[in-house]
C-alpha positions in Angstrom: -19.7 23.0 -17.2 -19.6 26.2 -19.1 -16.7 27.5 -17.1 -14.9 24.3 -17.8 -15.4 24.8 -21.6 -14.1 28.3 -21.4 -11.1 27.2 -19.2 -10.1 24.5 -21.7 -10.5 26.8 -24.7 -8.2 29.5 -23.2 -5.6 27.1 -21.9 -3.5 27.0 -25.2 -3.5 30.8 -25.3 -2.2 31.0 -21.8 0.6 28.6 -22.8 2.0 31.4 -24.9 2.2 33.6 -21.8 2.9 31.5 -18.8 3.3 27.8 -17.9 2.0 28.4 -14.4 -1.3 29.8 -15.8 -1.6 26.6 -18.0 -1.2 24.5 -14.9 -3.8 26.4 -12.9 -6.4 26.4 -15.6 -5.8 22.7 -16.4 -6.2 21.8 -12.7 -9.3 23.9 -12.5 -10.7 22.1 -15.5 -10.0 18.7 -14.0 -11.6 19.7 -10.7 -14.8 21.0 -12.4 -15.1 18.0 -14.6 -14.7 15.6 -11.7 -17.4 17.5 -9.7 -19.6 17.6 -12.8 -19.3 13.8 -13.3 -20.6 13.1 -9.9 -23.5 15.4 -10.2 -24.5 14.3 -13.8 -24.2 10.6 -12.8 -26.6 11.1 -9.9 -28.9 13.4 -11.9 -29.3 11.0 -14.8 -30.5 8.3 -12.5 -33.3 10.5 -11.4 -34.6 11.0 -14.9 -35.5 7.5 -15.8 -38.4 5.4 -14.4 -37.7 2.8 -11.8 -38.6 -0.1 -14.1 -35.9 0.8 -16.7 -33.4 2.8 -14.7 -30.8 0.1 -14.5 -30.9 -0.5 -18.3 -30.6 3.2 -19.1 -27.7 3.7 -16.7 -25.9 0.8 -18.3 -26.4 2.3 -21.7 -25.1 5.7 -20.5 -22.1 4.0 -19.0 -21.4 2.3 -22.3 -21.6 5.6 -24.1 -19.2 7.1 -21.6 -16.9 4.1 -22.3 -17.0 4.9 -26.0 -16.1 8.5 -25.2 -13.1 7.2 -23.2 -12.0 5.1 -26.2 -12.3 8.1 -28.6 -10.6 10.7 -26.4 -7.0 9.7 -27.1 -7.6 10.1 -30.8 -9.0 13.6 -30.2 -5.8 14.5 -28.3 -3.7 13.1 -31.2 -5.4 15.5 -33.7 -3.1 18.2 -32.4 0.6 18.0 -33.3 3.4 19.4 -31.2 2.9 22.7 -33.2 -0.9 22.8 -32.9 -2.3 22.5 -29.4 -5.3 24.6 -30.2 -7.4 22.0 -32.1 -7.8 19.3 -29.3 -8.6 22.1 -26.8 -11.3 23.6 -29.1 -12.8 20.2 -29.8 -12.9 19.3 -26.1 -14.3 22.7 -25.2 -17.0 22.5 -27.9 -18.1 19.1 -26.7 -18.3 20.3 -23.1 -20.2 23.4 -24.2 -22.7 21.2 -26.1 -23.1 19.0 -23.0 -23.7 22.0 -20.9 -26.4 23.4 -23.3 -28.1 19.9 -23.5 -28.3 19.6 -19.7 -30.2 22.9 -19.5 -33.0 21.1 -21.5 -33.5 18.4 -18.9 -36.3 18.7 -16.4 -35.8 19.8 -12.8 -35.9 16.9 -10.3 -35.2 18.7 -7.1 -37.9 18.0 -4.4 -39.9 16.0 -7.0 -40.9 12.3 -6.7 -38.9 10.0 -8.9 -40.8 8.7 -11.9 -42.1 5.1 -11.4 -43.5 4.5 -14.9 -42.5 5.5 -18.4 -45.6 7.6 -18.6 -44.5 9.6 -15.6 -41.0 10.0 -17.0 -42.3 11.3 -20.3 -44.6 13.7 -18.5 -41.7 15.5 -16.9 -41.0 18.8 -18.6 -38.4 21.6 -18.1 -39.9 24.8 -16.8 -38.0 27.7 -18.4 -38.2 30.9 -16.5 -37.7 34.3 -18.1 -34.9 36.3 -16.6 -37.3 39.2 -15.8 -40.0 37.2 -14.1 -40.4 34.0 -12.1 -43.3 32.8 -14.3 -42.6 29.9 -16.7 -42.0 31.1 -20.3 -43.7 28.0 -21.7 -47.3 27.2 -20.8 -47.0 23.5 -21.7 -44.8 22.6 -18.8 -46.3 19.9 -16.6 -45.4 18.2 -13.4 -45.1 14.6 -12.6 -48.5 13.4 -11.4 -48.5 12.8 -7.6 -48.0 9.1 -6.8 -51.0 7.5 -5.2 -50.0 5.7 -2.1 -51.6 2.4 -1.4 -51.6 0.8 2.0 -51.9 -2.9 2.2 -53.6 -4.3 5.2 
């Protein structure tokens, strides 16, 4: 997502130099946004407990719909003389999304939360660049689910 933000931010500058470069960076941005959408949509479903997952996914889809309604107005902010403003607004929103995703907990090879308590117990483990130890000591894991066997 960070590469997409940079790509969108530099596209207007490339327009001063070459139309082909604008096409290449625009297509690259569309490709990375499409890939990111699939990953984020799947990932967001893993964050919520089973009992409320469908409700939260509906809320997130609604928020995405509001973004789709607002996006044409962001594009109209720029006039024919000013193509920089819409690109910078879009790049800033993507960069903000990218930074926010880094705060979410890791879900790879972890059991999905079944209750709200398990979902709130999930924490992001930040690792320092020089070591593999977590930088924060308060990070916790999801408690292991107890398996019950009915006879």
